[in-house]
PDB file of N, CA, C and O in Angstrom:
ATOM      1  N   MET A   1      96.818   2.005 -18.828  1.00  0.00           N
ATOM      2  CA  MET A   1      96.405   2.928 -18.945  1.00  0.00           C
ATOM      3  C   MET A   1      95.933   3.701 -17.693  1.00  0.00           C
ATOM      4  O   MET A   1      95.682   3.101 -16.648  1.00  0.00           O
ATOM      5  N   PRO A   2      95.825   4.936 -17.804  1.00  0.00           N
ATOM      6  CA  PRO A   2      95.145   5.293 -16.493  1.00  0.00           C
ATOM      7  C   PRO A   2      94.010   5.118 -15.550  1.00  0.00           C
ATOM      8  O   PRO A   2      93.180   4.441 -16.159  1.00  0.00           O
ATOM      9  N   LYS A   3      93.565   5.398 -14.355  1.00  0.00           N
ATOM     10  CA  LYS A   3      92.487   4.518 -14.173  1.00  0.00           C
ATOM     11  C   LYS A   3      90.936   5.620 -14.194  1.00  0.00           C
ATOM     12  O   LYS A   3      90.943   6.675 -13.560  1.00  0.00           O
ATOM     13  N   MET A   4      89.851   5.224 -14.905  1.00  0.00           N
ATOM     14  CA  MET A   4      89.096   6.145 -14.977  1.00  0.00           C
ATOM     15  C   MET A   4      88.717   6.687 -13.303  1.00  0.00           C
ATOM     16  O   MET A   4      88.877   6.371 -12.124  1.00  0.00           O
ATOM     17  N   LYS A   5      87.957   7.975 -14.398  1.00  0.00           N
ATOM     18  CA  LYS A   5      87.378   9.216 -13.054  1.00  0.00           C
ATOM     19  C   LYS A   5      86.429   8.975 -13.128  1.00  0.00           C
ATOM     20  O   LYS A   5      86.033   8.547 -14.212  1.00  0.00           O
ATOM     21  N   SER A   6      85.693   9.082 -12.238  1.00  0.00           N
ATOM     22  CA  SER A   6      83.845   8.880 -11.646  1.00  0.00           C
ATOM     23  C   SER A   6      83.471  10.322 -12.068  1.00  0.00           C
ATOM     24  O   SER A   6      84.463  11.050 -12.043  1.00  0.00           O
ATOM     25  N   VAL A   7      82.250  10.998 -12.476  1.00  0.00           N
ATOM     26  CA  VAL A   7      82.307  12.078 -12.719  1.00  0.00           C
ATOM     27  C   VAL A   7      81.313  12.925 -11.636  1.00  0.00           C
ATOM     28  O   VAL A   7      80.097  12.802 -11.489  1.00  0.00           O
ATOM     29  N   SER A   8      82.083  13.664 -11.057  1.00  0.00           N
ATOM     30  CA  SER A   8      82.077  14.590  -9.859  1.00  0.00           C
ATOM     31  C   SER A   8      80.742  14.965  -9.490  1.00  0.00           C
ATOM     32  O   SER A   8      80.406  15.099  -8.313  1.00  0.00           O
ATOM     33  N   GLY A   9      79.953  15.144 -10.491  1.00  0.00           N
ATOM     34  CA  GLY A   9      78.221  15.652 -10.148  1.00  0.00           C
ATOM     35  C   GLY A   9      77.339  14.586 -10.423  1.00  0.00           C
ATOM     36  O   GLY A   9      76.113  14.616 -10.322  1.00  0.00           O
ATOM     37  N   ALA A  10      78.008  13.694 -10.759  1.00  0.00           N
ATOM     38  CA  ALA A  10      76.798  12.191 -10.235  1.00  0.00           C
ATOM     39  C   ALA A  10      77.513  11.572  -8.914  1.00  0.00           C
ATOM     40  O   ALA A  10      76.991  10.498  -8.613  1.00  0.00           O
ATOM     41  N   LYS A  11      78.347  11.879  -8.225  1.00  0.00           N
ATOM     42  CA  LYS A  11      78.965  11.275  -6.956  1.00  0.00           C
ATOM     43  C   LYS A  11      78.236  12.164  -6.158  1.00  0.00           C
ATOM     44  O   LYS A  11      77.911  11.602  -5.112  1.00  0.00           O
ATOM     45  N   LYS A  12      77.794  13.473  -6.231  1.00  0.00           N
ATOM     46  CA  LYS A  12      76.974  14.394  -5.313  1.00  0.00           C
ATOM     47  C   LYS A  12      75.774  13.990  -5.406  1.00  0.00           C
ATOM     48  O   LYS A  12      75.142  14.072  -4.353  1.00  0.00           O
ATOM     49  N   ARG A  13      75.208  13.566  -6.322  1.00  0.00           N
ATOM     50  CA  ARG A  13      73.635  13.559  -6.381  1.00  0.00           C
ATOM     51  C   ARG A  13      73.183  12.446  -6.587  1.00  0.00           C
ATOM     52  O   ARG A  13      71.994  12.243  -6.343  1.00  0.00           O
ATOM     53  N   PHE A  14      73.705  11.793  -6.906  1.00  0.00           N
ATOM     54  CA  PHE A  14      73.393   9.540  -6.897  1.00  0.00           C
ATOM     55  C   PHE A  14      73.625   8.802  -5.758  1.00  0.00           C
ATOM     56  O   PHE A  14      74.539   9.367  -5.158  1.00  0.00           O
ATOM     57  N   LYS A  15      73.305   7.941  -5.227  1.00  0.00           N
ATOM     58  CA  LYS A  15      73.892   7.051  -4.329  1.00  0.00           C
ATOM     59  C   LYS A  15      73.224   5.715  -4.344  1.00  0.00           C
ATOM     60  O   LYS A  15      72.035   5.424  -4.473  1.00  0.00           O
ATOM     61  N   LEU A  16      74.593   4.762  -4.131  1.00  0.00           N
ATOM     62  CA  LEU A  16      74.395   3.280  -4.549  1.00  0.00           C
ATOM     63  C   LEU A  16      73.619   2.474  -3.713  1.00  0.00           C
ATOM     64  O   LEU A  16      73.929   2.365  -2.527  1.00  0.00           O
ATOM     65  N   THR A  17      72.150   1.596  -4.418  1.00  0.00           N
ATOM     66  CA  THR A  17      72.418   0.960  -2.598  1.00  0.00           C
ATOM     67  C   THR A  17      72.772  -0.364  -3.131  1.00  0.00           C
ATOM     68  O   THR A  17      73.346  -0.768  -4.143  1.00  0.00           O
ATOM     69  N   GLY A  18      72.169  -0.960  -1.979  1.00  0.00           N
ATOM     70  CA  GLY A  18      73.270  -2.931  -1.255  1.00  0.00           C
ATOM     71  C   GLY A  18      72.650  -4.256  -2.832  1.00  0.00           C
ATOM     72  O   GLY A  18      72.943  -5.368  -3.271  1.00  0.00           O
ATOM     73  N   SER A  19      71.734  -3.180  -3.094  1.00  0.00           N
ATOM     74  CA  SER A  19      70.981  -4.658  -4.214  1.00  0.00           C
ATOM     75  C   SER A  19      71.499  -4.081  -6.083  1.00  0.00           C
ATOM     76  O   SER A  19      71.597  -4.701  -7.142  1.00  0.00           O
ATOM     77  N   GLY A  20      71.714  -2.653  -5.702  1.00  0.00           N
ATOM     78  CA  GLY A  20      72.783  -2.215  -6.839  1.00  0.00           C
ATOM     79  C   GLY A  20      71.591  -1.124  -7.676  1.00  0.00           C
ATOM     80  O   GLY A  20      71.831  -0.634  -8.780  1.00  0.00           O
ATOM     81  N   ARG A  21      70.659  -0.946  -7.116  1.00  0.00           N
ATOM     82  CA  ARG A  21      69.787   0.637  -7.484  1.00  0.00           C
ATOM     83  C   ARG A  21      70.481   1.263  -7.099  1.00  0.00           C
ATOM     84  O   ARG A  21      71.471   1.044  -6.402  1.00  0.00           O
ATOM     85  N   VAL A  22      69.853   2.599  -7.698  1.00  0.00           N
ATOM     86  CA  VAL A  22      70.682   4.193  -7.737  1.00  0.00           C
ATOM     87  C   VAL A  22      69.518   4.907  -6.970  1.00  0.00           C
ATOM     88  O   VAL A  22      68.420   4.916  -7.526  1.00  0.00           O
ATOM     89  N   LYS A  23      69.652   5.511  -5.738  1.00  0.00           N
ATOM     90  CA  LYS A  23      68.682   6.269  -5.103  1.00  0.00           C
ATOM     91  C   LYS A  23      69.101   8.013  -5.719  1.00  0.00           C
ATOM     92  O   LYS A  23      70.207   8.254  -6.204  1.00  0.00           O
ATOM     93  N   ARG A  24      68.061   9.024  -5.588  1.00  0.00           N
ATOM     94  CA  ARG A  24      68.314  10.120  -6.019  1.00  0.00           C
ATOM     95  C   ARG A  24      67.233  11.230  -5.425  1.00  0.00           C
ATOM     96  O   ARG A  24      66.036  10.989  -5.583  1.00  0.00           O
ATOM     97  N   ALA A  25      67.469  11.935  -5.029  1.00  0.00           N
ATOM     98  CA  ALA A  25      66.682  13.261  -5.077  1.00  0.00           C
ATOM     99  C   ALA A  25      65.698  13.678  -5.577  1.00  0.00           C
ATOM    100  O   ALA A  25      65.869  13.696  -6.796  1.00  0.00           O
ATOM    101  N   LYS A  26      64.678  14.054  -5.289  1.00  0.00           N
ATOM    102  CA  LYS A  26      63.250  14.127  -6.461  1.00  0.00           C
ATOM    103  C   LYS A  26      64.006  16.089  -6.496  1.00  0.00           C
ATOM    104  O   LYS A  26      64.799  16.712  -5.790  1.00  0.00           O
ATOM    105  N   ALA A  27      63.210  16.393  -7.688  1.00  0.00           N
ATOM    106  CA  ALA A  27      63.315  17.662  -8.035  1.00  0.00           C
ATOM    107  C   ALA A  27      62.209  18.845  -7.466  1.00  0.00           C
ATOM    108  O   ALA A  27      61.405  18.274  -6.729  1.00  0.00           O
ATOM    109  N   TYR A  28      61.975  20.002  -7.550  1.00  0.00           N
ATOM    110  CA  TYR A  28      61.199  20.943  -7.111  1.00  0.00           C
ATOM    111  C   TYR A  28      61.057  20.853  -5.691  1.00  0.00           C
ATOM    112  O   TYR A  28      60.105  20.452  -5.022  1.00  0.00           O
ATOM    113  N   HIS A  29      62.330  21.361  -5.304  1.00  0.00           N
ATOM    114  CA  HIS A  29      62.630  21.252  -3.807  1.00  0.00           C
ATOM    115  C   HIS A  29      63.224  22.310  -2.555  1.00  0.00           C
ATOM    116  O   HIS A  29      63.204  22.465  -1.334  1.00  0.00           O
ATOM    117  N   ASN A  30      63.844  22.998  -4.022  1.00  0.00           N
ATOM    118  CA  ASN A  30      65.007  24.049  -3.250  1.00  0.00           C
ATOM    119  C   ASN A  30      64.837  25.401  -3.045  1.00  0.00           C
ATOM    120  O   ASN A  30      65.552  26.127  -2.353  1.00  0.00           O
ATOM    121  N   HIS A  31      63.374  25.858  -3.991  1.00  0.00           N
ATOM    122  CA  HIS A  31      62.997  27.612  -3.373  1.00  0.00           C
ATOM    123  C   HIS A  31      61.377  27.292  -3.837  1.00  0.00           C
ATOM    124  O   HIS A  31      60.703  26.265  -3.909  1.00  0.00           O
ATOM    125  N   ILE A  32      61.175  28.466  -4.060  1.00  0.00           N
ATOM    126  CA  ILE A  32      59.429  29.046  -4.350  1.00  0.00           C
ATOM    127  C   ILE A  32      58.663  27.808  -3.799  1.00  0.00           C
ATOM    128  O   ILE A  32      58.082  27.009  -4.533  1.00  0.00           O
ATOM    129  N   LEU A  33      58.715  27.712  -2.340  1.00  0.00           N
ATOM    130  CA  LEU A  33      58.265  26.529  -1.452  1.00  0.00           C
ATOM    131  C   LEU A  33      56.402  27.011  -1.119  1.00  0.00           C
ATOM    132  O   LEU A  33      55.447  26.262  -0.918  1.00  0.00           O
ATOM    133  N   GLU A  34      56.470  28.915  -1.191  1.00  0.00           N
ATOM    134  CA  GLU A  34      55.354  28.947  -0.736  1.00  0.00           C
ATOM    135  C   GLU A  34      53.813  28.726  -0.931  1.00  0.00           C
ATOM    136  O   GLU A  34      52.826  28.761  -0.197  1.00  0.00           O
ATOM    137  N   HIS A  35      54.114  28.433  -2.527  1.00  0.00           N
ATOM    138  CA  HIS A  35      52.821  27.939  -3.039  1.00  0.00           C
ATOM    139  C   HIS A  35      52.491  26.538  -3.398  1.00  0.00           C
ATOM    140  O   HIS A  35      51.563  26.145  -4.105  1.00  0.00           O
ATOM    141  N   LYS A  36      53.608  25.701  -2.658  1.00  0.00           N
ATOM    142  CA  LYS A  36      53.689  24.477  -2.866  1.00  0.00           C
ATOM    143  C   LYS A  36      52.428  24.030  -2.038  1.00  0.00           C
ATOM    144  O   LYS A  36      51.479  24.814  -2.060  1.00  0.00           O
ATOM    145  N   SER A  37      52.369  23.518  -1.718  1.00  0.00           N
ATOM    146  CA  SER A  37      50.953  22.650  -0.396  1.00  0.00           C
ATOM    147  C   SER A  37      52.444  21.718   0.470  1.00  0.00           C
ATOM    148  O   SER A  37      53.540  21.335   0.061  1.00  0.00           O
ATOM    149  N   ALA A  38      51.734  21.657   1.809  1.00  0.00           N
ATOM    150  CA  ALA A  38      53.211  21.262   2.722  1.00  0.00           C
ATOM    151  C   ALA A  38      53.110  19.686   2.137  1.00  0.00           C
ATOM    152  O   ALA A  38      54.141  19.016   2.201  1.00  0.00           O
ATOM    153  N   LYS A  39      52.171  19.214   1.698  1.00  0.00           N
ATOM    154  CA  LYS A  39      52.052  17.656   1.519  1.00  0.00           C
ATOM    155  C   LYS A  39      52.888  16.933   0.826  1.00  0.00           C
ATOM    156  O   LYS A  39      53.430  15.849   1.044  1.00  0.00           O
ATOM    157  N   ARG A  40      52.942  18.127  -0.567  1.00  0.00           N
ATOM    158  CA  ARG A  40      53.779  17.985  -1.982  1.00  0.00           C
ATOM    159  C   ARG A  40      55.170  18.301  -1.174  1.00  0.00           C
ATOM    160  O   ARG A  40      55.976  17.410  -1.439  1.00  0.00           O
ATOM    161  N   GLY A  41      55.687  19.216  -0.327  1.00  0.00           N
ATOM    162  CA  GLY A  41      56.778  19.529   0.298  1.00  0.00           C
ATOM    163  C   GLY A  41      57.493  17.937   0.831  1.00  0.00           C
ATOM    164  O   GLY A  41      58.601  17.408   0.743  1.00  0.00           O
ATOM    165  N   ARG A  42      55.958  17.516   1.497  1.00  0.00           N
ATOM    166  CA  ARG A  42      56.461  16.222   2.751  1.00  0.00           C
ATOM    167  C   ARG A  42      57.009  15.027   1.733  1.00  0.00           C
ATOM    168  O   ARG A  42      57.876  14.280   2.186  1.00  0.00           O
ATOM    169  N   ARG A  43      56.535  14.817   0.373  1.00  0.00           N
ATOM    170  CA  ARG A  43      56.441  14.132  -0.834  1.00  0.00           C
ATOM    171  C   ARG A  43      57.383  14.148  -1.521  1.00  0.00           C
ATOM    172  O   ARG A  43      57.629  13.189  -2.252  1.00  0.00           O
ATOM    173  N   LEU A  44      58.347  15.488  -1.467  1.00  0.00           N
ATOM    174  CA  LEU A  44      59.718  15.968  -2.707  1.00  0.00           C
ATOM    175  C   LEU A  44      60.779  15.440  -1.501  1.00  0.00           C
ATOM    176  O   LEU A  44      61.778  14.794  -1.817  1.00  0.00           O
ATOM    177  N   ARG A  45      60.514  15.728  -0.267  1.00  0.00           N
ATOM    178  CA  ARG A  45      61.574  15.306   0.773  1.00  0.00           C
ATOM    179  C   ARG A  45      62.174  13.692   1.039  1.00  0.00           C
ATOM    180  O   ARG A  45      63.186  13.430   1.689  1.00  0.00           O
ATOM    181  N   LYS A  46      61.347  12.780   0.416  1.00  0.00           N
ATOM    182  CA  LYS A  46      61.799  11.519   0.564  1.00  0.00           C
ATOM    183  C   LYS A  46      62.710  11.760  -0.871  1.00  0.00           C
ATOM    184  O   LYS A  46      62.855  12.707  -1.643  1.00  0.00           O
ATOM    185  N   LYS A  47      63.348  10.074  -0.768  1.00  0.00           N
ATOM    186  CA  LYS A  47      64.281   9.970  -2.214  1.00  0.00           C
ATOM    187  C   LYS A  47      63.452   9.240  -2.962  1.00  0.00           C
ATOM    188  O   LYS A  47      62.499   8.659  -2.442  1.00  0.00           O
ATOM    189  N   GLY A  48      63.730   9.169  -4.402  1.00  0.00           N
ATOM    190  CA  GLY A  48      63.220   8.686  -5.592  1.00  0.00           C
ATOM    191  C   GLY A  48      64.067   7.165  -5.793  1.00  0.00           C
ATOM    192  O   GLY A  48      64.528   6.429  -4.921  1.00  0.00           O
ATOM    193  N   MET A  49      64.069   7.104  -6.384  1.00  0.00           N
ATOM    194  CA  MET A  49      65.133   6.036  -7.480  1.00  0.00           C
ATOM    195  C   MET A  49      64.949   6.086  -9.008  1.00  0.00           C
ATOM    196  O   MET A  49      64.068   6.333  -9.831  1.00  0.00           O
ATOM    197  N   VAL A  50      66.570   5.631  -8.939  1.00  0.00           N
ATOM    198  CA  VAL A  50      66.271   6.481 -10.485  1.00  0.00           C
ATOM    199  C   VAL A  50      65.720   5.005 -11.995  1.00  0.00           C
ATOM    200  O   VAL A  50      65.903   3.792 -12.099  1.00  0.00           O
ATOM    201  N   HIS A  51      65.224   5.772 -12.611  1.00  0.00           N
ATOM    202  CA  HIS A  51      64.515   4.856 -13.797  1.00  0.00           C
ATOM    203  C   HIS A  51      65.427   3.744 -14.065  1.00  0.00           C
ATOM    204  O   HIS A  51      66.633   3.742 -13.820  1.00  0.00           O
ATOM    205  N   ASP A  52      64.732   2.780 -14.599  1.00  0.00           N
ATOM    206  CA  ASP A  52      66.214   1.858 -15.589  1.00  0.00           C
ATOM    207  C   ASP A  52      66.551   1.776 -16.432  1.00  0.00           C
ATOM    208  O   ASP A  52      67.503   1.026 -16.648  1.00  0.00           O
ATOM    209  N   SER A  53      65.942   2.532 -17.440  1.00  0.00           N
ATOM    210  CA  SER A  53      65.910   3.172 -18.362  1.00  0.00           C
ATOM    211  C   SER A  53      67.573   4.033 -18.214  1.00  0.00           C
ATOM    212  O   SER A  53      68.365   4.075 -19.155  1.00  0.00           O
ATOM    213  N   ASP A  54      67.734   4.413 -17.388  1.00  0.00           N
ATOM    214  CA  ASP A  54      68.937   6.050 -17.066  1.00  0.00           C
ATOM    215  C   ASP A  54      70.354   5.128 -15.866  1.00  0.00           C
ATOM    216  O   ASP A  54      71.452   5.497 -15.448  1.00  0.00           O
ATOM    217  N   LEU A  55      69.272   3.437 -15.650  1.00  0.00           N
ATOM    218  CA  LEU A  55      70.259   3.289 -15.304  1.00  0.00           C
ATOM    219  C   LEU A  55      71.960   2.953 -15.081  1.00  0.00           C
ATOM    220  O   LEU A  55      72.956   3.204 -14.404  1.00  0.00           O
ATOM    221  N   ARG A  56      71.479   2.273 -16.090  1.00  0.00           N
ATOM    222  CA  ARG A  56      73.001   1.824 -17.043  1.00  0.00           C
ATOM    223  C   ARG A  56      73.919   3.143 -17.093  1.00  0.00           C
ATOM    224  O   ARG A  56      75.131   3.174 -16.881  1.00  0.00           O
ATOM    225  N   GLN A  57      73.124   4.171 -17.401  1.00  0.00           N
ATOM    226  CA  GLN A  57      73.776   5.436 -17.526  1.00  0.00           C
ATOM    227  C   GLN A  57      74.948   6.077 -16.678  1.00  0.00           C
ATOM    228  O   GLN A  57      76.104   6.464 -16.851  1.00  0.00           O
ATOM    229  N   ILE A  58      73.845   5.958 -15.487  1.00  0.00           N
ATOM    230  CA  ILE A  58      74.096   6.433 -14.165  1.00  0.00           C
ATOM    231  C   ILE A  58      75.072   5.841 -13.079  1.00  0.00           C
ATOM    232  O   ILE A  58      75.779   6.347 -12.208  1.00  0.00           O
ATOM    233  N   LYS A  59      74.842   4.704 -13.452  1.00  0.00           N
ATOM    234  CA  LYS A  59      75.929   3.527 -12.836  1.00  0.00           C
ATOM    235  C   LYS A  59      78.017   4.164 -13.521  1.00  0.00           C
ATOM    236  O   LYS A  59      79.121   4.523 -13.111  1.00  0.00           O
ATOM    237  N   ARG A  60      77.382   3.938 -14.493  1.00  0.00           N
ATOM    238  CA  ARG A  60      79.203   4.263 -15.637  1.00  0.00           C
ATOM    239  C   ARG A  60      79.305   5.639 -15.186  1.00  0.00           C
ATOM    240  O   ARG A  60      80.491   5.959 -15.100  1.00  0.00           O
ATOM    241  N   MET A  61      78.472   6.618 -14.850  1.00  0.00           N
ATOM    242  CA  MET A  61      79.322   7.994 -14.502  1.00  0.00           C
ATOM    243  C   MET A  61      79.606   7.750 -12.750  1.00  0.00           C
ATOM    244  O   MET A  61      80.203   8.503 -11.980  1.00  0.00           O
ATOM    245  N   LEU A  62      78.972   6.480 -12.474  1.00  0.00           N
ATOM    246  CA  LEU A  62      79.701   6.275 -10.987  1.00  0.00           C
ATOM    247  C   LEU A  62      80.594   5.388 -10.880  1.00  0.00           C
ATOM    248  O   LEU A  62      81.169   5.060  -9.842  1.00  0.00           O
ATOM    249  N   LEU A  63      80.770   4.908 -12.084  1.00  0.00           N
ATOM    250  CA  LEU A  63      82.089   3.706 -12.504  1.00  0.00           C
ATOM    251  C   LEU A  63      81.762   2.534 -11.455  1.00  0.00           C
ATOM    252  O   LEU A  63      82.680   2.033 -10.805  1.00  0.00           O
ATOM    253  N   ALA A  64      80.394   2.096 -11.300  1.00  0.00           N
ATOM    254  CA  ALA A  64      80.401   0.526 -10.382  1.00  0.00           C
ATOM    255  C   ALA A  64      79.904  -0.499 -11.114  1.00  0.00           C
ATOM    256  O   ALA A  64      79.842  -1.629 -10.631  1.00  0.00           O
TER     257      ALA A  64
END
């Protein structure tokens, strides 16, 4: 049987941590930043974690 390929889009968007959780970037920090507050911009810069309900699906995409 051939090897399974991981989803290319998922490789670019998610990163596994040592404990097996998945890091992700926060949304709404790409454009139209002028009307968003500086405080909000700083918060959006930080990484978030994938919710437990989505974890299994994301890990499957990453084949981890």
